[in-house]
N, C-alpha and C positions, 0 to 999 in steps of 0.2 A: 498618488494618494499617500498622505503621511499617516503613520501609525505610531502611537505612543506606547511602546513596549514596557515603559516603566510602571504602567498600571498593573502589570503582572507580578505575582508573588515570586520570591526566589525559588520556591519549591516547584512552581509551574514551569519556570524557565529551565530549571535543572532537568525536569522530566522531559521537556521538549528537546533539550540538547541530547539527552541519552537516546531518545527515540530516533532523532535525526542521525545520530552517530550509528545506531543499529542499521538504519536504512543504508548508510554508506557502506557498512560491512556487507550487507546483502547485495549491494551494488557490485562489490568486489566479486562475490560469488557469481553474479550474473555476467560480468565482463569476462571472468576466467572461463566460465562454461561456454560462452559464445566463441572464445578463441579456441577452446578445446574441440568445439564442433566444427571448426574450420572457417568461421566467418571472418571477414576482414575487420580491422579495428573500427572503421567508420560506422559499421552497422550497429553495434551495441551503443556507441556514443550518440549517434543521431537519434536512435530510438529513445535513449534515456533522456535526451533534452526535449524532444518534440512530443513524445508519447507520454513520458513521465508517469507510467503506470506499471509497476513491477510485475504483477501477476500476468498481465497480458503480454509483456515483453518476454518473460520466461516461456510462456506458452508459444509465442510466435517462433522464437529460435528453436524450441524443442520440436515443433511440428515441421518446420522447414528442414531442420537437420535430419529428421527421420524420413525425409523424402516427400513431405506434404506440399501442397500447393500454397504459395505465399498468400493468395487471396483467401483461401480457406483458413489459413493461420490467422490472418488479420480479422476475419469474421469471428473466429473463436475468441480472439482477444477482446473484441467488442462485446461479445456475450458475457465474458467474465466481468467486464467493467460496466455492465448494465446497472449495477448498483449506484452508479454516479447519477442516474436520473433522479431517484428520490433524494440523493445527497444534495443535488443542485437546488431542489425545492426547499430543503431544510435550511440551507446556509445562504439563501439568496440575499439576506441582509448583510452578510459578512464579506461578500466578494467585491463589493463596490459597484461603480457605474462607469459607463462609457469604456474608454481604453483600459482603465485600471480594472474594470470588471472582467474584461476578456482575459487578462493575465490572472486575475483572482480565480477565474474558472479553471485556468490551466493548472494552477497549483492545488486544486481541490483533490484530496486523496483521503484515504481512511484516517491517517494520522491527524491531518489538519482539521478534518471534520470533528473527530473525537475531542481534540483539545479545544476547538472553538465552541462546541456546544456544551462543554462541561464547565465553562466559567460562569460566574454569577451575574456580572453586569454586561451590558451591551459593549462597552469599551473594551472590557477584558476578553469578551468572546471574539471580537474582531481582531484584537492584538494577538491573541493566541493562535487564531486561524492563520493569520499572515506570517507570524514568526515561524510556525511549524511548516507551513507551506513553502516559504522561502528556503528554510533549512533543508527540506527534502529536495527542492529543485536544485540546490547547490551540491549537496553531498551525494545524491544518487548518480549524477553523471561523473563526478570525481571518483566515486567508488568503482564505477564501471571501467574508467580508464586505468585505475590502479589494478583492478582485477584482471584486465586484459594483459598486463605485464606479468601478473602471477600465473595466468593461464599458459603462458609460454614456457613456464618452468615446471608446472604440475600437470601430469597426464590425466589425473582425476581429482580436480580441486574440491569436489564435494566430499571427499573422504576426510577432510579436516573439519567438517561440520559447519562451514560458513552459512549454508542454507538453513541451518536450524537456529541461528542466533536471533533473527528477527521474530519468528513465531514465539520463541521463548520469552522475549522481552515484552511482546504484546500480551502474552498470557499473564505475566507478572503484573502488568498494569491493570488488567481487568479483574484479577482475583478479588480485590477489595469490594467490587460491585456485587460479588456473589453473596454478600451478607444479606442482600435483599432476596427473600425467598422467591418472589415472582421472577426476578432476573435469573436466578439460579435454575428454576424450572424451565424457563423459556430457552436459556442457553443450552441446557442438557438435551432438551427435545430437538433443538436445531442441530446440535452436534450429532445426535443419534440418526436423524434423518439424512444428514449429509454423508455420514459413514455408510449407512445402509445403501445409499444411491451410488457410491463409488464403483462397485463392480458392474453396474448396469448403465449408468449415465455417461455421456461424453465428458471429457475433461472440462472443468469450469462450471458445469451445471450443478454438481452437488453443493457447491458453496452457495449458489442462489437458492437452492431448495432449503437450505438451513434457515432461510428467512421465515419459512412456514412455522418455525418454532415460536414465533411471536404470537401465533394464534392460540397457543396453549394458555390455560388459565389455572390459577391456584385454587384448589378445592377448599 
């Protein structure tokens, strides 16, 4: 399937590039942590190519490294990525059809969905979705490979803050949306619910519970 990325504005392309670059940096953190946990190089690389879902991959290696069952770790990863079900319904017109549609589903992630849905025209939505999805699909595995090399040199790679880069950039991107009072209220309610659930709920579930913030209304 051909996509005309020229329909996107320079600002949109720049934003997509920066987010994909941030994904690559977080991929470095992922690869370095996997090596620090004692995994062979092929594990983070294969997961980064075929799973292509950072949160579930971090959870998988964390659970297995702490002695957990790989099947349970995979199930926890699926729970974290349950948000992809509504994502798929929302972007069904962007992923394409037949063989291209299968790959379009594979590159569906938080970033590609956000950029795809935020554009004004159908062509721009599809172009942004694919450009961001392809960027993530390329830079996430590359970041994991580079991070694996870093992991051999750093005993505790998280101490240099690589794991904080991605959330910080995402926060910077969504801050302008907080000008809308309803969005601000729902976001704060979702964040409060998620934080309150952290001490009691299993890993991954607090993020899903934050979706309940969408039920809150402006008075």
